[in-house]
A tleap script that builds the chain and sets N, CA, C and O, in Angstrom:
source leaprc.protein.ff14SB
mol = sequence {
  NMET ASN GLU LEU LEU ASN ARG ILE ASP GLU
  ILE HIE THR THR PRO MET GLY ILE ASP ARG
  ILE LYS ARG ASN LEU GLU LEU SER CYS PRO
  ASP SER ALA VAL VAL ASP TRP CYS LYS THR
  ARG ILE THR ALA PRO ASN ALA SER PHE THR
  LEU LYS GLY LYS ASN TRP TYR ILE THR SER
  SER ASN ALA VAL PHE THR VAL ASN LYS TYR
  SER MET THR ILE ILE THR ALA LYS LEU VAL
  LYS CALA
}
set mol.1.N position { 0.893 -1.136 0.008 }
set mol.1.CA position { 0.053 -0.271 -0.209 }
set mol.1.C position { 0.963 1.243 0.009 }
set mol.1.O position { 0.790 2.179 -0.773 }
set mol.2.N position { 1.650 1.304 0.830 }
set mol.2.CA position { 2.429 2.498 0.958 }
set mol.2.C position { 3.572 2.716 -0.264 }
set mol.2.O position { 4.059 3.820 -0.512 }
set mol.3.N position { 3.844 1.742 -0.830 }
set mol.3.CA position { 4.558 1.880 -2.152 }
set mol.3.C position { 3.825 2.152 -3.009 }
set mol.3.O position { 4.438 2.656 -3.950 }
set mol.4.N position { 2.382 2.041 -3.234 }
set mol.4.CA position { 1.653 2.551 -4.403 }
set mol.4.C position { 1.164 4.296 -4.195 }
set mol.4.O position { 0.863 5.154 -5.026 }
set mol.5.N position { 1.262 4.325 -2.567 }
set mol.5.CA position { 0.709 5.893 -2.342 }
set mol.5.C position { 1.806 6.715 -2.402 }
set mol.5.O position { 1.632 7.932 -2.454 }
set mol.6.N position { 3.340 6.056 -2.404 }
set mol.6.CA position { 4.436 6.856 -2.152 }
set mol.6.C position { 4.693 7.332 -4.012 }
set mol.6.O position { 5.384 8.266 -4.418 }
set mol.7.N position { 3.985 6.464 -4.749 }
set mol.7.CA position { 4.220 7.032 -6.267 }
set mol.7.C position { 2.944 7.550 -6.824 }
set mol.7.O position { 2.818 7.587 -8.048 }
set mol.8.N position { 1.990 7.952 -6.049 }
set mol.8.CA position { 0.799 8.432 -6.423 }
set mol.8.C position { 0.549 9.332 -7.862 }
set mol.8.O position { -0.358 9.264 -8.692 }
set mol.9.N position { 1.838 10.260 -7.779 }
set mol.9.CA position { 2.060 11.024 -8.806 }
set mol.9.C position { 2.330 10.544 -10.028 }
set mol.9.O position { 2.118 11.211 -11.040 }
set mol.10.N position { 2.864 9.243 -10.049 }
set mol.10.CA position { 3.349 8.394 -11.367 }
set mol.10.C position { 1.948 7.755 -11.769 }
set mol.10.O position { 2.213 6.959 -12.670 }
set mol.11.N position { 0.593 7.733 -11.522 }
set mol.11.CA position { -0.192 6.998 -11.823 }
set mol.11.C position { -0.832 7.983 -13.121 }
set mol.11.O position { -1.028 9.196 -13.190 }
set mol.12.N position { -1.047 6.904 -14.059 }
set mol.12.CA position { -1.621 7.307 -15.240 }
set mol.12.C position { -2.342 6.425 -16.000 }
set mol.12.O position { -2.626 5.300 -15.590 }
set mol.13.N position { -2.736 6.949 -17.334 }
set mol.13.CA position { -3.578 5.545 -18.040 }
set mol.13.C position { -3.453 6.041 -19.300 }
set mol.13.O position { -3.057 7.195 -19.466 }
set mol.14.N position { -3.796 5.175 -20.412 }
set mol.14.CA position { -3.799 5.322 -22.033 }
set mol.14.C position { -4.935 6.158 -22.464 }
set mol.14.O position { -5.752 6.488 -21.605 }
set mol.15.N position { -5.086 6.530 -23.644 }
set mol.15.CA position { -6.657 7.178 -23.992 }
set mol.15.C position { -7.646 6.058 -24.109 }
set mol.15.O position { -8.828 6.378 -23.980 }
set mol.16.N position { -7.346 4.727 -24.345 }
set mol.16.CA position { -8.086 3.487 -24.033 }
set mol.16.C position { -8.847 3.535 -22.853 }
set mol.16.O position { -10.063 3.709 -22.782 }
set mol.17.N position { -7.871 3.332 -21.722 }
set mol.17.CA position { -8.108 3.415 -20.733 }
set mol.17.C position { -8.863 4.568 -19.995 }
set mol.17.O position { -9.495 4.338 -18.965 }
set mol.18.N position { -8.786 5.719 -20.507 }
set mol.18.CA position { -9.791 6.709 -19.976 }
set mol.18.C position { -11.308 6.523 -20.580 }
set mol.18.O position { -12.326 7.047 -20.128 }
set mol.19.N position { -11.202 5.616 -21.756 }
set mol.19.CA position { -12.647 5.651 -22.445 }
set mol.19.C position { -13.137 4.360 -21.665 }
set mol.19.O position { -14.349 4.300 -21.461 }
set mol.20.N position { -12.397 3.384 -21.231 }
set mol.20.CA position { -12.835 2.056 -20.523 }
set mol.20.C position { -13.068 2.514 -18.792 }
set mol.20.O position { -13.718 1.803 -18.025 }
set mol.21.N position { -12.588 3.468 -18.485 }
set mol.21.CA position { -12.759 4.006 -17.174 }
set mol.21.C position { -14.237 4.630 -17.160 }
set mol.21.O position { -15.114 4.284 -16.369 }
set mol.22.N position { -14.364 5.525 -18.078 }
set mol.22.CA position { -15.625 6.424 -18.155 }
set mol.22.C position { -16.583 5.770 -18.376 }
set mol.22.O position { -17.697 6.201 -18.077 }
set mol.23.N position { -16.393 4.423 -19.021 }
set mol.23.CA position { -17.750 3.661 -19.653 }
set mol.23.C position { -18.080 2.781 -18.224 }
set mol.23.O position { -19.199 2.685 -17.721 }
set mol.24.N position { -17.042 2.271 -17.789 }
set mol.24.CA position { -17.472 1.203 -16.625 }
set mol.24.C position { -17.753 1.900 -15.122 }
set mol.24.O position { -18.286 1.276 -14.205 }
set mol.25.N position { -17.346 3.175 -15.029 }
set mol.25.CA position { -17.642 3.818 -13.899 }
set mol.25.C position { -18.954 5.197 -14.173 }
set mol.25.O position { -19.308 6.117 -13.435 }
set mol.26.N position { -19.346 4.835 -15.401 }
set mol.26.CA position { -20.439 5.739 -16.024 }
set mol.26.C position { -20.160 7.325 -15.478 }
set mol.26.O position { -20.984 8.084 -14.968 }
set mol.27.N position { -18.985 7.524 -15.704 }
set mol.27.CA position { -18.371 9.143 -15.478 }
set mol.27.C position { -18.808 10.118 -16.810 }
set mol.27.O position { -18.803 9.682 -17.961 }
set mol.28.N position { -19.164 11.432 -16.470 }
set mol.28.CA position { -19.187 12.248 -17.542 }
set mol.28.C position { -18.267 13.447 -17.425 }
set mol.28.O position { -18.435 14.542 -17.962 }
set mol.29.N position { -17.276 13.074 -16.645 }
set mol.29.CA position { -16.152 14.370 -16.759 }
set mol.29.C position { -15.406 14.283 -17.948 }
set mol.29.O position { -15.424 13.422 -18.828 }
set mol.30.N position { -14.539 15.638 -17.794 }
set mol.30.CA position { -13.833 15.324 -19.260 }
set mol.30.C position { -12.729 14.433 -19.026 }
set mol.30.O position { -12.402 14.080 -17.892 }
set mol.31.N position { -11.997 13.967 -20.355 }
set mol.31.CA position { -10.954 13.042 -20.041 }
set mol.31.C position { -10.083 13.426 -19.540 }
set mol.31.O position { -9.305 12.515 -19.260 }
set mol.32.N position { -9.674 14.614 -19.172 }
set mol.32.CA position { -8.649 15.324 -18.725 }
set mol.32.C position { -8.630 15.107 -17.141 }
set mol.32.O position { -7.608 15.078 -16.454 }
set mol.33.N position { -9.825 14.973 -16.724 }
set mol.33.CA position { -10.012 14.647 -15.244 }
set mol.33.C position { -9.983 13.394 -14.769 }
set mol.33.O position { -10.095 13.174 -13.563 }
set mol.34.N position { -9.825 12.408 -15.693 }
set mol.34.CA position { -10.392 10.920 -15.122 }
set mol.34.C position { -9.305 10.510 -13.943 }
set mol.34.O position { -9.610 10.136 -12.810 }
set mol.35.N position { -7.721 10.697 -14.567 }
set mol.35.CA position { -6.809 10.265 -13.525 }
set mol.35.C position { -7.061 11.081 -12.359 }
set mol.35.O position { -7.019 10.512 -11.268 }
set mol.36.N position { -7.267 12.083 -12.394 }
set mol.36.CA position { -7.205 12.677 -11.044 }
set mol.36.C position { -8.431 12.542 -10.273 }
set mol.36.O position { -8.377 12.846 -9.081 }
set mol.37.N position { -9.743 12.053 -10.868 }
set mol.37.CA position { -10.916 11.574 -10.143 }
set mol.37.C position { -10.243 10.115 -9.552 }
set mol.37.O position { -10.362 9.825 -8.361 }
set mol.38.N position { -9.720 9.473 -10.254 }
set mol.38.CA position { -9.177 7.854 -9.794 }
set mol.38.C position { -8.289 8.028 -8.661 }
set mol.38.O position { -8.315 7.258 -7.701 }
set mol.39.N position { -7.253 9.336 -8.776 }
set mol.39.CA position { -6.431 9.460 -7.749 }
set mol.39.C position { -7.121 9.526 -6.383 }
set mol.39.O position { -6.822 8.849 -5.399 }
set mol.40.N position { -8.157 10.509 -6.476 }
set mol.40.CA position { -8.639 11.179 -5.498 }
set mol.40.C position { -9.418 9.567 -4.611 }
set mol.40.O position { -9.211 9.332 -3.421 }
set mol.41.N position { -10.039 8.917 -5.266 }
set mol.41.CA position { -10.817 7.741 -4.714 }
set mol.41.C position { -9.605 6.498 -4.189 }
set mol.41.O position { -9.728 5.674 -3.283 }
set mol.42.N position { -8.586 6.694 -5.000 }
set mol.42.CA position { -7.340 5.464 -4.622 }
set mol.42.C position { -6.843 6.094 -3.287 }
set mol.42.O position { -6.426 5.321 -2.424 }
set mol.43.N position { -6.853 7.393 -3.053 }
set mol.43.CA position { -5.975 7.939 -1.846 }
set mol.43.C position { -6.962 8.169 -0.484 }
set mol.43.O position { -6.564 8.586 0.604 }
set mol.44.N position { -8.377 7.783 -0.833 }
set mol.44.CA position { -9.764 7.833 0.183 }
set mol.44.C position { -9.126 7.181 1.244 }
set mol.44.O position { -8.360 6.235 1.061 }
set mol.45.N position { -9.430 7.683 2.454 }
set mol.45.CA position { -9.333 6.920 3.793 }
set mol.45.C position { -9.703 5.568 3.745 }
set mol.45.O position { -9.026 4.616 4.135 }
set mol.46.N position { -11.163 5.536 3.087 }
set mol.46.CA position { -11.576 4.261 3.025 }
set mol.46.C position { -10.855 3.300 2.236 }
set mol.46.O position { -10.985 2.113 2.537 }
set mol.47.N position { -10.250 3.567 1.449 }
set mol.47.CA position { -9.606 2.755 0.169 }
set mol.47.C position { -9.029 1.503 0.941 }
set mol.47.O position { -8.531 1.613 2.062 }
set mol.48.N position { -9.137 0.243 0.226 }
set mol.48.CA position { -8.672 -0.958 0.795 }
set mol.48.C position { -7.599 -1.526 -0.613 }
set mol.48.O position { -7.899 -1.504 -1.807 }
set mol.49.N position { -6.340 -1.996 -0.003 }
set mol.49.CA position { -5.446 -2.309 -1.285 }
set mol.49.C position { -5.066 -3.749 -1.269 }
set mol.49.O position { -4.822 -4.150 -0.131 }
set mol.50.N position { -4.953 -4.599 -2.170 }
set mol.50.CA position { -4.665 -5.878 -2.505 }
set mol.50.C position { -3.681 -5.860 -3.439 }
set mol.50.O position { -3.873 -5.154 -4.428 }
set mol.51.N position { -2.379 -6.655 -3.325 }
set mol.51.CA position { -1.433 -6.903 -4.443 }
set mol.51.C position { -1.693 -8.212 -4.776 }
set mol.51.O position { -1.823 -9.069 -3.902 }
set mol.52.N position { -1.800 -8.507 -6.214 }
set mol.52.CA position { -1.710 -9.872 -6.542 }
set mol.52.C position { -0.740 -9.950 -7.965 }
set mol.52.O position { -1.072 -9.505 -9.064 }
set mol.53.N position { 0.356 -10.538 -7.680 }
set mol.53.CA position { 1.179 -10.385 -8.986 }
set mol.53.C position { 1.597 -9.368 -9.335 }
set mol.53.O position { 2.411 -8.903 -8.538 }
set mol.54.N position { 1.344 -8.554 -10.515 }
set mol.54.CA position { 1.813 -7.472 -10.987 }
set mol.54.C position { 0.738 -6.290 -10.637 }
set mol.54.O position { 1.115 -5.121 -10.717 }
set mol.55.N position { -0.373 -6.545 -10.317 }
set mol.55.CA position { -1.374 -5.463 -10.131 }
set mol.55.C position { -2.051 -5.274 -8.527 }
set mol.55.O position { -2.453 -6.177 -7.794 }
set mol.56.N position { -2.030 -3.777 -8.254 }
set mol.56.CA position { -2.709 -3.495 -7.288 }
set mol.56.C position { -4.069 -3.676 -7.481 }
set mol.56.O position { -4.391 -3.613 -8.668 }
set mol.57.N position { -5.220 -3.937 -6.482 }
set mol.57.CA position { -6.351 -3.833 -6.626 }
set mol.57.C position { -7.026 -2.999 -5.435 }
set mol.57.O position { -7.099 -3.357 -4.260 }
set mol.58.N position { -7.461 -1.914 -5.948 }
set mol.58.CA position { -7.932 -0.736 -4.980 }
set mol.58.C position { -9.340 -0.656 -4.802 }
set mol.58.O position { -9.948 -0.129 -5.733 }
set mol.59.N position { -10.023 -1.063 -3.801 }
set mol.59.CA position { -11.482 -1.177 -3.819 }
set mol.59.C position { -11.662 0.366 -2.689 }
set mol.59.O position { -11.142 0.531 -1.585 }
set mol.60.N position { -12.440 1.175 -3.344 }
set mol.60.CA position { -12.561 2.510 -2.825 }
set mol.60.C position { -14.275 2.851 -3.168 }
set mol.60.O position { -14.843 2.528 -4.211 }
set mol.61.N position { -14.679 3.320 -2.419 }
set mol.61.CA position { -16.343 3.484 -2.025 }
set mol.61.C position { -17.306 2.703 -3.110 }
set mol.61.O position { -17.713 1.710 -2.509 }
set mol.62.N position { -17.810 2.711 -4.348 }
set mol.62.CA position { -18.314 1.718 -5.346 }
set mol.62.C position { -17.558 1.121 -5.997 }
set mol.62.O position { -17.962 0.034 -6.410 }
set mol.63.N position { -16.400 1.476 -6.305 }
set mol.63.CA position { -15.351 1.034 -7.477 }
set mol.63.C position { -14.101 0.039 -6.980 }
set mol.63.O position { -13.707 0.007 -5.814 }
set mol.64.N position { -13.638 -0.633 -7.886 }
set mol.64.CA position { -12.218 -1.274 -7.885 }
set mol.64.C position { -11.682 -0.806 -9.008 }
set mol.64.O position { -12.199 -0.786 -10.124 }
set mol.65.N position { -10.258 -0.297 -8.568 }
set mol.65.CA position { -9.351 0.214 -9.523 }
set mol.65.C position { -8.281 -0.952 -9.730 }
set mol.65.O position { -7.847 -1.557 -8.749 }
set mol.66.N position { -7.943 -1.197 -10.782 }
set mol.66.CA position { -6.541 -2.116 -11.268 }
set mol.66.C position { -5.699 -1.217 -11.750 }
set mol.66.O position { -5.933 -0.496 -12.720 }
set mol.67.N position { -4.405 -1.227 -10.907 }
set mol.67.CA position { -3.175 -0.368 -11.423 }
set mol.67.C position { -1.910 -1.502 -11.394 }
set mol.67.O position { -1.686 -2.348 -10.527 }
set mol.68.N position { -1.178 -1.229 -12.619 }
set mol.68.CA position { -0.148 -2.201 -12.872 }
set mol.68.C position { 1.297 -1.763 -11.928 }
set mol.68.O position { 1.868 -0.675 -12.000 }
set mol.69.N position { 1.613 -2.685 -11.227 }
set mol.69.CA position { 2.747 -2.312 -9.847 }
set mol.69.C position { 3.695 -1.674 -10.448 }
set mol.69.O position { 4.232 -0.791 -9.780 }
set mol.70.N position { 4.205 -1.902 -11.874 }
set mol.70.CA position { 5.550 -1.483 -12.305 }
set mol.70.C position { 5.365 -0.025 -13.134 }
set mol.70.O position { 5.967 1.020 -12.886 }
set mol.71.N position { 4.445 -0.232 -14.100 }
set mol.71.CA position { 4.078 0.910 -15.078 }
set mol.71.C position { 3.550 2.145 -14.205 }
set mol.71.O position { 4.023 3.267 -14.382 }
set mol.72.N position { 2.557 1.897 -13.259 }
set mol.72.CA position { 1.733 2.680 -12.540 }
set mol.72.C position { 0.228 3.203 -13.576 }
set mol.72.O position { -0.435 4.237 -13.485 }
set mol.73.N position { 0.117 2.368 -14.247 }
set mol.73.CA position { -0.768 2.762 -14.993 }
set mol.73.C position { -2.175 2.130 -14.768 }
set mol.73.O position { -2.348 0.948 -14.468 }
set mol.74.N position { -3.075 2.976 -14.932 }
set mol.74.CA position { -4.804 2.402 -14.641 }
set mol.74.C position { -5.212 1.534 -15.481 }
set mol.74.O position { -5.652 2.112 -16.475 }
set mol.75.N position { -5.287 0.303 -15.571 }
set mol.75.CA position { -5.765 -0.879 -16.646 }
set mol.75.C position { -6.909 -0.520 -16.752 }
set mol.75.O position { -7.302 -0.016 -17.804 }
set mol.76.N position { -7.744 -0.701 -15.652 }
set mol.76.CA position { -9.382 -0.586 -15.509 }
set mol.76.C position { -10.141 -0.116 -14.341 }
set mol.76.O position { -9.620 -0.369 -13.255 }
set mol.77.N position { -11.287 0.530 -14.333 }
set mol.77.CA position { -11.904 0.453 -12.981 }
set mol.77.C position { -13.352 -0.142 -13.483 }
set mol.77.O position { -13.796 -0.223 -14.629 }
set mol.78.N position { -13.926 -0.523 -12.245 }
set mol.78.CA position { -15.374 -1.088 -12.493 }
set mol.78.C position { -16.068 -0.897 -11.278 }
set mol.78.O position { -15.487 -1.014 -10.200 }
set mol.79.N position { -17.202 -0.626 -11.363 }
set mol.79.CA position { -18.223 -0.503 -10.080 }
set mol.79.C position { -18.439 -2.006 -9.725 }
set mol.79.O position { -18.536 -3.018 -10.420 }
set mol.80.N position { -18.481 -1.755 -8.269 }
set mol.80.CA position { -18.474 -3.234 -7.352 }
set mol.80.C position { -20.004 -3.275 -7.261 }
set mol.80.O position { -20.786 -2.414 -6.857 }
set mol.81.N position { -20.276 -4.805 -7.861 }
set mol.81.CA position { -21.553 -5.185 -7.447 }
set mol.81.C position { -22.068 -5.413 -6.467 }
set mol.81.O position { -21.375 -6.215 -5.841 }
set mol.82.N position { -23.247 -5.055 -5.762 }
set mol.82.CA position { -23.980 -5.279 -4.369 }
set mol.82.C position { -24.290 -6.735 -4.262 }
set mol.82.O position { -24.864 -7.172 -3.265 }
savepdb mol mol.pdb
quit
């Protein structure tokens, strides 16, 4: 967890990642705001972190974010099903 939070400024995603995150989370914010929106959720006090292989899985609020441990790329984000 500390490893991820210490590198929070490195977190980014690809143009395809932005599209996927916006679609999966039903976001209507501008593309330029998607990564900052995700970082806010990842650093929230209620966030929980799991490292499995090369990916971090961060559960925060009603979403799960998948971040590559090495490249710090947000691969995807999905709504948590109740």
